[in-house]
C-alpha positions in Angstrom: -9.4 1.3 11.8 -8.4 2.6 8.3 -4.7 2.4 7.6 -2.6 4.2 5.0 -0.2 2.1 2.9 2.6 4.5 3.5 4.5 4.4 6.8 7.8 4.0 8.6 8.8 2.2 11.8 12.1 1.5 13.5 13.1 -1.0 16.2 16.4 -1.5 18.1 17.6 -4.0 20.6 20.7 -5.8 22.0 19.9 -9.5 22.3 22.4 -12.2 23.1 25.2 -9.7 22.5 24.0 -8.8 19.1 23.0 -5.1 18.4 20.0 -5.4 16.0 18.3 -2.6 14.1 15.2 -3.1 12.0 13.6 -0.5 9.8 10.3 -1.0 8.0 9.1 1.4 5.3 6.3 1.1 2.8 4.7 2.9 -0.2 1.6 2.3 -2.2 1.3 -0.8 -4.3 -1.6 -2.8 -5.7 -0.6 -6.0 -3.9 1.7 -6.9 -1.0 5.3 -6.9 -2.1 7.8 -7.5 0.8 11.5 -7.2 0.3 14.0 -8.0 3.1 17.6 -6.7 3.1 19.6 -8.7 5.7 23.3 -9.6 6.1 24.0 -12.8 4.2 25.0 -14.7 7.4 21.4 -14.4 8.7 19.5 -15.0 5.5 18.0 -18.2 7.1 15.6 -15.9 8.9 14.2 -14.1 5.8 11.1 -16.3 5.4 10.1 -15.9 9.0 10.5 -12.1 8.7 8.3 -12.0 5.6 5.7 -14.2 7.3 5.4 -11.8 10.3 5.1 -8.8 7.9 2.3 -10.5 6.0 0.3 -11.1 9.2 0.2 -7.3 9.8 0.2 -5.7 6.3 -2.5 -6.3 3.7 -0.9 -4.6 0.7 1.9 -2.1 -0.2 5.5 -2.2 -1.2 7.2 -3.0 2.1 11.0 -2.8 2.6 12.5 -4.4 5.7 16.1 -3.3 6.4 18.1 -5.2 9.0 21.5 -4.4 10.3 23.3 -6.6 12.9 26.5 -5.8 14.9 27.5 -9.2 16.3 31.1 -8.2 17.3 30.4 -9.0 21.0 28.8 -12.3 20.1 31.4 -13.6 17.7 33.3 -16.6 18.9 36.3 -17.7 16.9 37.5 -21.2 16.5 41.2 -21.8 15.4 42.2 -25.2 14.1 45.3 -26.7 12.4 45.0 -27.1 8.6 46.8 -30.4 8.7 47.2 -31.0 5.0 48.7 -27.6 4.4 51.1 -27.9 7.4 52.1 -31.4 6.2 52.9 -29.9 2.8 55.1 -27.2 4.2 56.9 -29.6 6.5 57.6 -32.1 3.6 58.9 -29.2 1.5 61.2 -27.9 4.3 62.7 -31.4 5.0 63.3 -31.9 1.2 65.1 -28.5 1.2 67.1 -29.5 4.2 68.3 -32.8 2.8 68.9 -31.5 -0.7 71.2 -28.6 0.5 72.5 -30.3 3.6 71.1 -27.5 5.8 70.8 -27.2 9.5 67.7 -28.9 10.9 65.9 -26.0 12.5 62.3 -26.8 11.5 60.2 -25.7 14.5 56.6 -25.0 15.4 57.4 -21.3 15.3 58.6 -21.5 11.8 55.7 -23.6 10.5 53.1 -21.3 12.1 54.4 -18.3 10.0 53.3 -19.8 6.7 49.9 -18.8 5.3 46.8 -21.0 5.7 48.4 -23.3 8.3 45.6 -22.4 10.7 41.9 -22.2 9.9 40.1 -19.3 11.6 36.3 -19.7 11.6 33.5 -17.9 13.4 31.3 -20.2 15.3 27.6 -20.0 14.2 25.0 -19.3 16.9 21.8 -21.1 17.3 19.7 -20.2 14.3 16.4 -20.5 16.1 17.6 -18.1 18.9 18.9 -15.6 16.3 15.6 -15.7 14.3 13.6 -15.2 17.5 15.7 -12.2 18.4 15.2 -10.7 14.9 11.5 -11.2 15.0 11.3 -9.5 18.5 13.0 -6.4 17.2 10.9 -6.6 14.0 7.7 -6.5 16.2 8.9 -3.3 17.7 9.5 -1.8 14.3 6.1 -2.9 13.0 4.4 -1.4 16.1 5.7 2.0 15.2 5.1 1.4 11.5 1.4 0.5 12.0 0.9 3.4 14.5 2.1 5.8 11.8 -0.2 4.2 9.2 -3.2 4.4 11.5 -2.6 8.1 12.1 -2.4 8.7 8.4 -5.4 6.5 7.8 -7.5 8.5 10.2 -6.7 11.7 8.3 -7.6 10.0 5.0 -10.9 8.9 6.4 -11.7 12.4 7.6 -10.9 13.9 4.3 -13.0 11.2 2.4 -16.0 11.9 4.7 -15.7 15.6 4.0 -15.7 15.0 0.3 -18.6 12.5 0.6 -20.6 15.2 2.4 -19.9 17.5 -0.6 -21.1 14.8 -3.0 -24.3 14.4 -1.0 -25.0 18.1 -1.3 -24.4 18.0 -5.0 -26.7 15.0 -5.4 -29.4 17.0 -3.6 -28.9 19.8 -6.1 -29.4 17.3 -9.0 -32.6 16.0 -7.4 -33.9 19.6 -7.0 -32.9 20.8 -10.4 -34.0 17.8 -12.5 -37.8 18.4 -12.2 -37.2 22.1 -12.9 -35.6 21.1 -16.2 -38.7 19.2 -17.3 -41.0 22.2 -16.4 -38.7 24.5 -18.3 -38.8 22.2 -21.3 -42.6 22.0 -21.2 -42.9 25.8 -21.1 -40.3 26.2 -23.9 -42.3 23.6 -26.0 -45.5 25.6 -25.4 -43.9 28.8 -26.6 -42.6 27.2 -29.8 -46.0 25.7 -30.6 -47.6 29.1 -29.9 -45.3 30.7 -32.3 -45.9 28.2 -35.0 -49.7 27.9 -34.6 -50.2 31.6 -33.7 -53.9 32.0 -33.0 -54.8 28.3 -33.4 -55.7 26.5 -30.1 -52.8 24.5 -28.7 -53.3 20.8 -28.0 -52.4 20.5 -24.3 -52.4 16.7 -24.5 -49.7 16.8 -27.1 -47.6 19.1 -24.9 -48.0 16.8 -21.9 -47.1 13.8 -24.0 -43.9 15.4 -25.3 -43.0 16.6 -21.8 -43.6 13.1 -20.4 -41.3 11.6 -23.0 -38.6 14.2 -22.3 -39.0 13.7 -18.5 -38.5 9.9 -19.0 -35.3 10.5 -21.0 -33.7 12.9 -18.5 -35.0 11.3 -15.3 -32.0 10.6 -12.9 -34.0 9.3 -9.9 -32.4 5.8 -10.2 -28.9 7.3 -10.4 -29.3 9.6 -7.4 -30.8 6.8 -5.3 -27.9 4.6 -6.2 -25.4 7.4 -5.4 -27.0 7.8 -1.9 -26.7 4.1 -1.4 -23.1 4.2 -2.4 -22.5 7.1 0.1 -24.0 4.9 2.8 -21.8 2.0 1.8 -18.7 4.3 1.8 -19.4 5.3 5.4 -20.0 1.7 6.5 -16.6 0.7 5.0 -14.8 3.6 6.8 -16.5 2.5 10.1 -15.6 -1.1 9.5 -11.9 -0.4 8.9 -9.3 -3.0 8.1 -7.9 -3.6 4.6 -10.8 -2.1 2.7 -8.8 -0.2 0.1 -9.7 -2.5 -2.8 -13.4 -2.5 -1.9 -13.4 1.3 -1.7 -11.6 1.5 -5.1 -14.4 -0.6 -6.7 -17.1 1.5 -5.0 -15.7 4.7 -6.4 -15.9 3.2 -9.8 -19.6 2.8 -9.2 -19.8 6.4 -8.1 -18.2 7.4 -11.4 -20.6 5.2 -13.4 -23.7 6.9 -11.9 -22.2 10.4 -12.3 -21.5 9.7 -16.0 -25.0 8.5 -16.6 -26.4 11.7 -15.0 -24.1 13.7 -17.2 -25.3 12.0 -20.3 -28.9 12.6 -19.5 -28.8 16.3 -18.5 -29.4 19.0 -21.1 -29.5 21.9 -18.7 -26.4 24.1 -18.4 -26.8 24.6 -14.7 -27.2 20.9 -14.1 -24.2 20.1 -16.2 -22.1 22.4 -14.0 -23.3 20.5 -10.9 -22.3 17.2 -12.6 -18.9 18.5 -13.3 -18.4 19.4 -9.6 -19.8 16.0 -8.7 -17.2 14.2 -10.9 -14.5 16.4 -9.4 -15.3 15.4 -5.8 -15.5 11.7 -6.8 -12.0 12.0 -8.4 -10.6 13.5 -5.2 -12.0 10.6 -3.2 -10.5 8.1 -5.8 -7.1 9.7 -5.3 -7.3 9.3 -1.5 -8.6 5.8 -1.8 -5.4 4.8 -3.7 -3.5 5.4 -0.4 -5.6 3.1 1.7 -4.5 -0.4 2.6 
């Protein structure tokens, strides 16, 4: 199935007492560019997150935003900062001896000084946390891809409609091109008649000139290739997957054939058809830029 490069998905879950929210959003980009915004404490899972995104996204600028409320999961470890406590106790005993003070140094007194205790959050199992994050990410990617597929279906339908318009214009070119040669031959006959007046016209000369002109303005090869490109375009849309780059290259071939036809035509009506043809090709090119 064809997918758009733009999309949004969101996943939420409470796993191992951690409330995890993951948002995935993407816009057009020539290559895959994945950026992960995650709290510093969990940065160890960043590479695993990028790897999972790369498995499901071919190209685009993808932002993965992760927020984690781990209040319920936080476990605090309190320990004595022995070196600091020793320093305070030594200073207090020196003060006592120097000023002959009452010896009232107690646990309660020492515990009031700053940095006597070390308070640290216990780290959870990194593998478990990473697995939880990837689980919620999968949920977000599911919604993200569903949105991209819906948009991709609309793009494919629009491209098919424009391809049908191109096919109709190619048919007009095929019909009009022989008429151009016939008109040129008649115009040549009239000019020779005016110049030669009553003298008999050399029919072979007219046929020769008309044949040379027909060879110069013949667009059979170009229209055949355009029809072949239209067939390839439909095959790629049916095939689905990450075909955006292939489609982009194919549209360049469309343009090349249209430009060649335009350079060969000398008929005003045919020139107008070619302008319409180029316009439809450009519309498809703009849509192709949105496809993964």
